C-alpha positions in Angstrom: 28.2 -22.7 -16.2 25.4 -20.1 -16.1 26.4 -16.3 -17.2 27.4 -14.6 -14.2 30.7 -16.9 -14.0 31.0 -17.2 -17.7 31.7 -13.1 -17.6 33.3 -14.0 -14.3 36.2 -16.0 -16.4 36.4 -14.0 -19.3 36.7 -10.3 -18.0 39.8 -10.9 -15.9 41.6 -12.6 -19.7 40.3 -9.9 -21.7 41.9 -6.6 -19.4 44.9 -8.7 -19.6 45.0 -9.0 -22.8 44.1 -5.2 -23.3 47.8 -5.1 -21.7 49.1 -2.3 -19.7 47.5 -1.0 -16.4 47.5 -3.1 -13.0 45.3 -7.1 -12.8 42.3 -7.0 -11.9 41.9 -10.3 -9.6 37.7 -10.9 -9.1 36.4 -13.7 -7.4 32.8 -15.0 -7.7 30.8 -14.7 -4.6 30.2 -18.1 -3.2 26.6 -19.7 -4.8 24.4 -19.7 -2.3 20.5 -21.0 -2.6 18.3 -18.7 -0.8 14.9 -20.2 1.1 11.8 -18.5 0.0 11.2 -16.0 2.4 8.4 -17.1 4.5 5.4 -15.0 3.8 3.8 -12.4 6.6 1.6 -13.8 8.5 -0.9 -11.4 7.8 -0.6 -12.0 3.9 -1.0 -15.8 4.7 -4.3 -15.1 6.4 -5.5 -12.6 4.1 -5.8 -15.4 1.7 -9.0 -16.0 3.2 -12.3 -15.1 2.4 -14.6 -13.4 4.0 -18.4 -12.6 3.4 -21.5 -10.9 4.2 -25.0 -9.9 2.9 -22.5 -8.2 -0.2 -19.3 -10.6 -0.9 -16.5 -8.3 -0.5 -13.7 -10.1 -2.5 -13.0 -9.2 -5.9 -11.8 -5.4 -7.2 -14.6 -3.9 -9.4 -14.1 -4.5 -13.0 -13.1 -1.2 -14.6 -12.7 0.9 -11.2 -11.2 4.3 -12.6 -10.8 8.2 -11.4 -14.2 9.7 -12.6 -16.2 7.1 -12.2 -20.2 6.6 -10.0 -18.9 9.0 -6.6 -18.7 6.3 -4.3 -17.1 4.4 -1.5 -15.7 1.1 -2.8 -14.6 -1.8 -0.9 -13.1 -4.7 -1.8 -10.9 -7.8 -0.4 -8.7 -10.0 -2.5 -5.6 -12.0 -2.1 -3.4 -8.3 -1.3 -5.6 -7.9 1.3 -8.2 -4.8 1.7 -8.9 -1.8 -0.4 -11.0 1.2 0.1 -11.1 3.6 -3.0 -13.3 7.2 -3.3 -14.2 8.7 -6.9 -16.6 11.1 -8.9 -17.6 12.2 -11.8 -18.0 15.7 -11.0 -14.5 17.9 -10.0 -16.0 19.5 -6.9 -15.0 18.3 -3.7 -16.6 15.9 -2.2 -16.1 14.6 1.8 -15.8 11.1 2.3 -15.3 9.4 5.5 -15.4 6.2 7.5 -14.4 4.0 9.4 -13.2 0.2 10.2 -13.4 -2.2 13.8 -11.8 -5.0 14.2 -12.9 -7.6 16.2 -11.9 -10.0 18.7 -9.6 -7.9 20.4 -5.6 -8.7 20.0 -6.5 -8.7 16.0 -4.6 -5.8 14.1 -4.3 -3.3 11.4 -1.4 -4.0 9.5 0.4 -2.6 6.4 -1.7 0.4 6.1 -1.1 2.8 2.8 -2.4 5.6 1.6 -3.4 6.0 -1.8 -2.7 9.2 -3.8 -3.6 11.0 -0.6 -3.5 14.8 -0.5 -2.6 17.3 1.8 -6.9 17.0 2.9 -6.7 13.1 2.7 -5.6 11.2 6.0 -5.5 7.5 7.0 -5.4 6.6 10.3 -5.6 3.8 13.4 -6.4 5.1 16.6 -5.4 3.9 20.4 -8.7 2.0 19.7 -7.7 -0.3 17.2 -10.3 1.9 14.8 -9.6 2.9 11.4 -10.3 6.1 10.1 -10.4 7.4 6.4 -10.8 11.2 5.6 -11.4 12.2 2.0 -11.6 15.0 -0.2 -12.4 13.5 -3.2 -12.7 15.4 -6.4 -12.5 13.2 -10.3 -9.7 11.4 -8.9 -9.1 8.5 -6.9 -8.1 8.5 -3.0 -7.9 5.7 -1.1 -6.6 3.4 1.9 -4.8 -0.4 1.4 -4.4 -2.5 4.4 -4.1 -6.3 5.9 -5.3 -7.4 9.0 -3.1 -9.9 10.9 -5.1 -13.2 12.2 -4.6 -14.6 16.2 -5.7 -17.9 16.5 -8.4 -17.7 19.0 -9.2 -21.5 18.5 -11.9 -23.7 16.9 -14.9 -21.9 15.9 -12.8 -18.0 16.1 -14.3 -15.7 13.6 -13.4 -12.5 12.5 -15.1 -9.2 12.6 -14.9 -6.0 9.9 -17.6 -3.8 10.6 -17.6 -0.5 8.3 -19.3 2.6 8.8 -19.0 5.4 6.0 -20.4 9.0 5.3 -20.5 10.9 2.7 -20.3 15.2 2.7 -21.5 14.2 7.0 -24.3 12.4 6.3 -24.1 8.5 6.8 -25.1 6.5 3.2 -25.8 3.0 1.5 -26.2 4.1 -1.5 -22.4 5.5 -2.4 -21.2 2.4 -1.1 -19.6 0.2 -4.0 -18.8 -3.7 -3.1 -16.6 -6.3 -4.0 -16.9 -6.9 -8.3 -20.4 -6.7 -7.8 -20.1 -2.9 -7.0 -23.6 -4.0 -5.0 -24.5 -1.6 -1.8 -25.0 -2.5 1.2 -28.6 -1.3 2.9 -27.2 0.6 5.8 -24.1 2.9 6.2 -23.4 0.3 8.5 -21.8 -3.0 7.5 -19.7 -5.8 8.1 -18.4 -8.9 7.2 -16.8 -12.0 8.6 -14.5 -14.7 8.1 -12.9 -18.1 10.3 -9.9 -18.1 11.3 
């Protein structure tokens, strides 16, 4: 007998022993065993690692608001993450796009992180994710998953990033994965087998 059944068995007797008042009739809910809920397809396929010139795997260590001004991009078991921050409390404008290929794949579970009124993140009709963050000495960002449709043996997915800082393409203000290394260009990509 578990604690819930013990409480339900003792409760009616305690109510009657208190006297007066109507008797409360309690029936325990039917015992049920729930099967684990199926894991969403995007979560299942997001456990597959991505590769690139710099590995995007793993959250940058000790990433906090006010760290070196940059766009931080990484992937882990919880999907993809984009964060922007800066050391100075001055408005810096971080913008960019993320393209997902091949056709049929899509962005799902898109969630803004600490967005303010001037921040935006959205996916357009061409299935391109756009972010536009006004970052002071705070943190802005977005989290998302991507689907992984089976395109046959040897198929690969590709995420292509483009980053800008104050309206100019940048690479030195980008930090990738737990290594926090910068790409060689403002255009960089990651792939994985599906």
